[in-house]
C-alpha positions as MATLAB code, in Angstrom:
seq = 'MKKTLYLVTLIVIAFSGSAFAEIYKRVDADGRITYSNIKTKGATRLDFDPDA';
ca = [
       0.000    0.000    0.000;
       2.764    2.441    0.895;
       4.661    1.613   -2.290;
       1.612    2.431   -4.373;
       1.108    5.728   -2.551;
       4.748    6.687   -3.090;
       4.549    5.766   -6.778;
       1.377    7.814   -7.318;
       2.899   10.782   -5.475;
       6.024   10.671   -7.643;
       3.967   10.502  -10.831;
       1.831   13.471   -9.785;
       4.896   15.534   -8.908;
       6.618   14.613  -12.171;
       3.696   15.677  -14.366;
       2.391   18.660  -12.393;
       4.713   21.105  -14.171;
       3.490   20.071  -17.612;
      -0.097   21.177  -17.024;
       0.425   24.497  -18.799;
      -1.400   25.248  -22.045;
      -1.470   28.216  -24.374;
      -4.730   30.166  -24.199;
      -6.004   32.324  -27.061;
      -8.584   35.123  -26.988;
     -10.660   36.115  -30.002;
     -13.208   38.915  -30.337;
     -15.591   38.495  -33.272;
     -17.370   41.210  -35.286;
     -20.303   41.250  -32.827;
     -17.997   41.781  -29.851;
     -18.317   38.247  -28.482;
     -15.199   37.025  -26.721;
     -14.052   33.436  -27.155;
     -11.242   31.750  -25.222;
      -9.672   28.581  -26.571;
      -6.540   26.481  -26.492;
      -6.620   26.345  -30.308;
      -5.230   29.265  -32.290;
      -7.716   30.618  -34.815;
      -7.594   33.498  -37.277;
      -7.625   36.815  -35.405;
      -6.879   35.264  -32.008;
      -4.188   36.598  -29.718;
      -2.223   34.519  -27.244;
      -2.695   35.433  -23.596;
       0.397   35.480  -21.393;
      -0.017   34.249  -17.848;
       2.598   34.062  -15.144;
       2.585   30.389  -14.085;
       4.307   31.276  -10.800;
       1.530   33.595   -9.660;
];
């Protein structure tokens, strides 16, 4: 049981830093704002500080 808990903890720690994705914001002609992780025409990438 303890070995499994240690293994799961190590896996979570190893992959926790890779949970960062690029986010894009797009405003269409009607003024509607769309956020997505997929870059589309007219979208701008948002910069976030991952340490905040």
